[in-house]
C-alpha positions, 0 to 999 in steps of 0.5 A: 179136823182143821180148827181155826180159833179166832179172837176178835179185835179190841176197840181203842180202850183204856187197857188196850195200850195201843198208843203205848205199844208202838214204843216197844214195837208190839201189836197187842198187850196180851194174847188170848189166854182162853183160846190158847187153853181151849186149843190145848183141850182139843184132840192133839191130832187136830190141826189148829191155827189161831188168829188174833185180830189184834195182831193180824187180819182174818183172811179168806184163806184162813176161813177156807182152811177151817172145818170149824171156827172157834170164836171166843170174846169178851163183851167189849169185842162184840162189834168185831165178833159180829163181823167175824160171825158174818164172814163165817156165814158167808163162807159157810163155816160152822161156828163154836162160840164161848167166853164171857160175851156169849156166856151172858148174851148167847141169845143175841147171836142166833147165827152161832151153830154151837155155844160151849159156855161157862168153863171149858173144862166142864162143857167142852168135853161134852161137846167134843163127845157129841161132835164125834158121834155127829150129834152136837147140840146147839147149847152146852152149859154147866154150873160146875166149878171144875177143879183147875187140876184139869186145866192144861198148859196153854198152847203157846206154839200157836202165837208169835210171842214177839207181837205181845208186850205181856204173857198171861197166866191164870192161877185161880178163878173166883172171888170171895167178894160179891160186889153188886156190879161185878160179873166175876161171881156169875162166871167163876163163883165165890169160892176161889179155886187154885192150881197147884204149885206144881202146875204153876211151876210147869206154866212158868217153865213152859213160858221160860222154855219159849224164850219169854223174858218179860212181864207175866200177868197173873189174870186172876179175878182176885189173886189173894182170894184165898190167902192161905193157898197164895202164901203157900205158892208164893215162896215156890214161885220166888224160889223158881224166879231166883233159880232162873235169875228172875226172868219174869216181872209179875202183875195181877189183880187183888183186893184192897185187904192186901195192904193189911197183910205184911207177910203176903206183901213181902212174899209177893215182892220176893216173887217179883210182883211189881204191879197190882190192879185194885178196884177202889171204886170210890172214896165215898163210904155210902157208895161203897156200901151200896155196891156191897164193897164191904172190904173197902169200907174197913180200910183207910184207902189212902194209907192202904195204897201207900202201904202197897207202894212201899212194898214195891208194887204200883197200884193201878186203881179202878174207880166208878161214878154213877152210884145212887148214893154218890153226892153232887161233889163226887167228882171233886172227891174222886179227883182229890183222892186220886191226886193225893194218893198218887194213883197214876193209872186210874181207870175212872168209869161210869157205873155199868150194869153188866148182863146178869149181875146183881146190879143188872137185875136190880135196875131191871126190876126198878125199870131203870135199865136202858141198853145193853152194856158196851163192856167198856166203862170209860167210853162215856156210855150210860146203860141205865137211868141214874139217880143223879141228873143224867147230864150232870153225871156225864158232864161231871165225869167228862170234867173229872177225866179231863182234869185227872189226865191233864199233863200237869195232874198226870205228871204230878201223880207220877211224882207223888207215886215215886215219893212213896214207891220203894222199888224191889223188882228185879228186872232185866233191861231188854232191847225193847226197854232201850227202844222205848226209852229212845222213842220216848225221848224223841216223842215226849222229850223233843216233839211233845208239849210235855217235854219240860215235864218229861225231862224234869221227871227223868232227871229227878228220878235219876237223882233220887230214885234211880231204880224207878227209872224204867217205871218213870219212863213207862208211865210217861209213855202211858200218858200219851196213850191215855191222852189219845183214849180221852180224845176218843171219849170226847169225840163220842160225847161231842157227837152225841153218842147214844146214852138213853 
């Protein structure tokens, strides 16, 4: 059996980093961890190929070779997924589809032959058994939350790692919190399930054995969802890192209560974590209570961010405008908070009603749901009727993003961040790092209008906080990417992209 696993193309989004990747000669930020794990769950005797359309094109030869096409996608990849589906139908290839896009919206894709939804450890074996008997059904679902001991090491041999900037690894699934707008609970439940320390060591070792020596993204819904188990595994990962001379720099996603646990932050620093994404959402307490983000209302958000920075981890923040309880001055509140705290990578988006979330059901019941979500909350698209005047919300959002990512304010945030940041990460200077520096000197230090701010940043960092120099260069490069993404956003709104 020949199995072709296909990962559709991402649009140009905030997190795609497409405009920054060329500085390190990479084609995509991350490979498709879900499909690589599914590949490892398939019978070993089957032939497998993976086409990540973010690094290579899907050719007719690929499709001619395949007996089945396994398609995995997220909501933001829906346009590309539809193109893949159409080509498969033209070539009369059967499609097996799974992943977040199809788990919540499979009814929108009648062309698919078989849906294998939810968590593959539960549903894929049933599909494979039925397929072997010639009785494969159209739909496989399960409410089970499988033990992650059943999850194999991803089949890394299917990709060319040189095409990617970061490798993904999963430690746990699920989140103890239940924010109204979030679909994590739908996908993975509220009780965090984690891999054993032995599994994580195997996964780290598998990456190490391939020759990988760069950043690793632990892609959990909330890495610290179960602090007890995390504190047990971190010393083991730190020991492995030390024994192997710290080959990986680690980043992950967590909740703001991380800042309340000094032991946990210390353990993460020792394991070589250097970045953490946190959903801060809003400095407005009423908006946080509205979306049931109770963990954020119990903290001084600014002090929490500064604390995490002092432990050597850069906070990348998620922010939302469009809550029912947002005041008229929410845009100024967001701007002031983000600038004063120094969150450089601030993903500010419009509230989006993702399918089947509590927010989606509430807005549907209130008659306020308008469209399907795009899955990209920084594209200026509203899929519901907000309490605030719609035009005021869209214009305020546009001004907020323009202000935050002006050259002056962006570089000001880098300097504020570096003031609090105490670098602890142990990282090797690679050929890609030197290449990025040289290209940034040419693109930002010579050709760009931002050259004065660029050189001032590098000189100040070199004099006052030399260990933070790689981070400073990286953030300067990211600024170019964010600028290009914002130009697309301006184009979408300027062309009157449908919002009602």
